[in-house]
Phi, psi and omega in degrees: 000316179297324182297315183289329181269354178074024182247014182298318181296313181292326178292314179298321179298316179297315179297320180295314180297319181294318182289334183255009178268117182300330181289344178296324185262001180286147177298144179231167177292151179291138179289156181252359181277123178296136182225143178220158178228131176252124178243122182228151175282151178300334180278352181278108182269347183294323182292333181296329178297323181281331180289000000 
């Protein structure tokens, strides 16, 4: 996808900067935003009604 849109270079640059920035791996305060993850099997049709 990046190749066709001509954004491979800028994307790689962003990933490189993020991976080599020491502050990326520094401990941070715990977030206060509630977060949840729903994991469903492809055969589970009940979750599709809620989505």
